[in-house]
MARVEXLO-69921 format. One record per residue (C-alpha): x, y, z; residue in three letters. Coordinates in steps of 0.001 Angstrom, whole numbers, plus 500000, padded with zeros to 6 digits. Layout:
XYZALA/...
***
This chain:
943589413725667551UNK/944650413403671170UNK/943434415189674396UNK/944321418490675466UNK/945492419222679071UNK/943530422139680328UNK/945348424273682745UNK/943697427746682963UNK/945614428725686131UNK/947693431733686518UNK/951293431540685050UNK/954252432740687141UNK/957092434905686070UNK/957731438513685647UNK/956609439960682288UNK/956293443363680558UNK/952843444342679531UNK/952156446493676530UNK/949098448700677202UNK/945937447752678833UNK/944603444193677855UNK/941217444447676184UNK/938260442610677358UNK/938300439691674887UNK/935787437168673647UNK/937993435047671379UNK/941496433861670258UNK/940680434413666660UNK/939310437994667221UNK/942827439323666485UNK/942983437631663233UNK/941113440385661432UNK/944295442327660950UNK/945410439777658180UNK/943884439353654967UNK/961742427784656503UNK/964461429625655458UNK/967368427093654689UNK/969881429817655461UNK/971961429613658561UNK/971179431926661457UNK/974034434029662813UNK/975555433098666228UNK/976474429365664921UNK/972930427935665023UNK/971876425357662541UNK/969834425974659498UNK/966034426477660089UNK/963637423732659371UNK/963222420072660294UNK/966204418953658139UNK/968654421173660083UNK/967575420190663359UNK/967187416397663137UNK/970758415374663178UNK/972454413878666178UNK/972747415942669443UNK/975913417756670109UNK/977385419359673148UNK/976331418154676696UNK/972630417532676258UNK/970751414643675054UNK/968144415696672433UNK/966616412243671848UNK/963377413014673632UNK/962949416325671965UNK/963631414776668575UNK/961258411918669090UNK/958429414447670167UNK/959170416457667118UNK/959104413480664788UNK/955737412502666192UNK/954198415935665885UNK/955449416362662278UNK/954014412942661185UNK/950712413157659305UNK/947894412889661694UNK/945529409677661743UNK/941955409472662889UNK/941714408986666375UNK/937986410086666744UNK/935081407600667984UNK/934318404399666022UNK/930918403933667530UNK/928118406345668634UNK/924525407398668083UNK/923369407948664611UNK/922210411435663632UNK/918397412060663636UNK/917325414105660698UNK/915718417585660739UNK/917880419383663366UNK/918980422909663122UNK/922524424075664129UNK/923235427774665017UNK/926918428585664424UNK/928078431767666207UNK/931484433030665029UNK/933893435107667260UNK/933441437819664658UNK/932392437654660873UNK/935422439601659647UNK/937829436988661225UNK/939431434488658856UNK/940010431842661367UNK/936461431984662954UNK/934871432138659381UNK/936871429028658341UNK/935723427087661498UNK/932094428059661040UNK/932220427025657360UNK/933503423618658398UNK/930651423174660995UNK/928130423913658278UNK/929765421408655831UNK/929545418727658468UNK/925987419588659268UNK/924958419456655563UNK/926532416031655420UNK/923782414621657661UNK/921024416912656203UNK/920912419252659103UNK/920053422963658436UNK/922286425714659621UNK/922380429436660299UNK/925600431473660898UNK/925509434433663388UNK/928112437031663980UNK/929383437397667641UNK/930899440826666553UNK/933994440345668667UNK/932447441195671982UNK/930602439393674878UNK/927336441383674223UNK/927482440612670648UNK/928019436794671184UNK/925347436797673731UNK/922771438544671518UNK/923548436041668688UNK/922948433096671138UNK/919673434657672364UNK/918674435100668574UNK/919671431455667778UNK/917480430236670725UNK/914528432443669663UNK/914878431133666034UNK/914494427606667217UNK/918002426278667112UNK/918423422733668377UNK/922150423111668909UNK/924592426104669191UNK/928127425840668185UNK/930439428664669551UNK/933534429270667551UNK/936357430770669693UNK/934014432363672053UNK/934773432297675809UNK/931455430786677408UNK/931973432345680842UNK/931865435782679274UNK/928443435305677546UNK/926423434352680556UNK/923232435945679020UNK/923369433823676040UNK/924408430725677949UNK/921376431112680342UNK/919176431404677372UNK/920330428315675894UNK/920225426328679079UNK/916625427472679880UNK/915555426401676252UNK/917517423161676779UNK/919650423833673645UNK/923117422252674170UNK/926254424301673483UNK/929172422898671819UNK/932505425032671935UNK/935452425198669650UNK/939125426377670335UNK/938357428293673575UNK/939378425792676284UNK/935971426440677948UNK/934762424603681081UNK/932542421569680463UNK/929596420831682725UNK/926084421799683615UNK/926928425033685508UNK/926571428631684515UNK/929065429341681686UNK/929851425672681116UNK/929423424167677696UNK/928174420519676947UNK/931328419849675091UNK/934665421379674145UNK/936472420652670765UNK/939979420895671683UNK/942561423002669659UNK/945200421024671462UNK/946668424166672871UNK/949231422956675443UNK/950474420468672714UNK/950607423276670136UNK/952959425213672341UNK/955058422306673228UNK/955489421273669611UNK/957044424694668808UNK/959273424539671751UNK/960495421002670519UNK/961150422367667212UNK/963330425386668457UNK/965400423006670779UNK/965931420410667932UNK/966696423026665374UNK/969360424709667648UNK/970690421552668792UNK/969817422323672234UNK/971163425924672470UNK/968129428041671581UNK/967714431457673017UNK/964182432497672728UNK/961636435122673155UNK/958061434369674083UNK/954935436623673302UNK/951450435670674548UNK/948052437049675375UNK/947327436554679141UNK/943706437224679166UNK/942487434074677279UNK/942428430491678775UNK/943280428956675274UNK/946390431455674786UNK/947516430794678341UNK/947736427121677733UNK/949509427570674313UNK/952079429690676198UNK/952298427121679137UNK/952957424368676799UNK/955774426329675177UNK/957471427614678319UNK/957249424244680092UNK/958976422404677396UNK/961474425084676801UNK/962482424769680537UNK/963264421179680006UNK/966199422195677699UNK/969060422773680173UNK/971274424673677559UNK/968405426723676240UNK/967389430216677471UNK/964126432036677630UNK/965626435469677036UNK/962338437401677151UNK/958727436325678121UNK/956333439184677074UNK/952576439755677508UNK/950612441775674976UNK/947098442866674603UNK/945198442691671326UNK/946984445644669974UNK/947447447029666591UNK/949927445892663968UNK/952195448785664393UNK/952228448423668310UNK/953079444806668172UNK/955817445296665458UNK/957324448008667761UNK/957233445631670663UNK/959131442862668647UNK/961626445598667535UNK/962322446840671059UNK/962687443282672464UNK/965159442348669772UNK/967155445647670188UNK/967265445082674084UNK/968270441315673442UNK/970237441046670398UNK/971110437413671154UNK/967424436045670459UNK/967297433478667715UNK/963838432253667946UNK/960488433905668712UNK/957250432208669785UNK/953927433828669263UNK/950727432384670475UNK/948530433630667698UNK/949028433190664066UNK/948259436766662865UNK/950773438275665397UNK/953382435721664340UNK/953127437208660891UNK/953411440766662196UNK/956691439655664037UNK/958008438274660707UNK/957243441525659087UNK/959082443426661781UNK/962152441114661366UNK/961951442086657670UNK/962054445718658465UNK/965144445127660711UNK/966878442990658278UNK/966916440118660661UNK/964484437703658931UNK/967446435245658291UNK/968933435495661752UNK/965826435047663846UNK/962984432564663257UNK/959386432916664230UNK/956804430269664858UNK/953070430719665613UNK/949960428648666077UNK/947072428347663688UNK/948881428356660298UNK/946734430764658468UNK/947714431553654989UNK/949983434502655571UNK/951906432429658102UNK/952251429664655627UNK/953357431870652922UNK/956076433494655071UNK/957442430133655974UNK/957349429063652309UNK/959142432290651088UNK/961734432333653983UNK/960483435923655101UNK/960926435396658844UNK/958639432618659943UNK/960143429036660052UNK/957242426828661395UNK/953780426740662822UNK/951633424439664937UNK/949052423449662396UNK/946135423251664743UNK/943514423911662117UNK/940236425499663338UNK/939140425021659853UNK/938722421322660510UNK/936703421607663748UNK/933260421064662117UNK/933058417280662073UNK/933984416569665788UNK/931702419491666752UNK/928793418053664945UNK/929544414697666392UNK/929117416175669780UNK/925903417733668753UNK/924622414384667799UNK/925679412916671054UNK/923995415854673051UNK/920701415390671221UNK/920823411621671898UNK/921312412408675600UNK/924873410708675554UNK/927824411848677453UNK/930397414105675664UNK/933780412949674459UNK/937054414760674673UNK/937451415384670839UNK/939913417532669012UNK/940914418675665527UNK/944160417684663853UNK/947548418951665072UNK/950783418986663014UNK/953809421069663267UNK/954611422103659816UNK/957744423674658251UNK/959083424678654793UNK/960119421038653916UNK/956405419935654574UNK/954987422953652723UNK/957117422517649791UNK/956162418818649377UNK/952397418898650190UNK/949292420740649480UNK/947059422606652111UNK/946041421852654714UNK/949380420010654960UNK/948053416987656807UNK/949691414338654647UNK/946494413575652819UNK/944509413021656092UNK/940898414108655893UNK/939063413992659417UNK/935765414015657595UNK/936255410420656391UNK/936197408828659814UNK/933167410755661019UNK/931091410168657809UNK/931832406354658206UNK/930732406650662050UNK/927440408342660752UNK/926804405799658326UNK/927575408139655319UNK/
***
């Protein structure tokens, strides 16, 4: 499950901003909006999907490195978590705080934490962060007052919830974070452990897909939320890898706030109208990738331009399956975060040092979706390794 390279620093380059960026708690907060094509793209590009992009390189560029990286990230993951560690003690209580109860991604992550906790006979409570720093802080304070032994934050920026973090630290309640790229340590706003969503690697995987699929000539547009460390890192992984492709071009690199579906669709349309040469679109959040695909359908360009996003929520997977605009997604499944999160909770209560744990990453496309079943990990189940570790 690898390690994530954290780089929350500022990213260079001129970008166009759409409206004011809202104060945000989570990556997944935007997911509340939601409930590869084999045709050739115009302009001489290859068919979308792994099959079309895996042939020998043409032109002046050597694609071997990109092809090898893509092959690795499309292979089914294997258990790379710990093989030894403290055993869980019975009777502990875990409070799981979601970014917002209405968000599919956050709810799925919370459910997996509850599942993992039940496997070792721990009790759980799930609280709603309500999509705001104030709501998440209040949920943390309530968890502490209710006697939680551990708090798990799902896609919540710990530096933005200082009131809750302070309450937890005063009560000596360790805080585990998932998919937020939060700082780890003992200081204010720092968590005991961060379960990585492999954010940089996720962005890099999509860039490798575009490069290989286009045989090294991709013309891309990028859309990302600049206010979240995790989306900054997804964007960084994508942009840095695309720049390694000498004959590719980043035609547009756009910032957006957590805007409405119609606003984002209009942004996609405006960018494509201004740059009709665009062949691929990267979007840092799954829900907005699906909105981009819808905009392509409205423009009649779903067979010409391919979209790829991160998180692989059901609407994104369905669009890939049906060939309605999306061609791939980085399958960093927050729904599989629970077992590493609970393992870090076990370590915290045993006064052990945290590990750099992550949940599985795989780049999936239509070929994989057509051949496999959800969660499209080639039969891999991260629970098995952790249950063995815990003597279950």
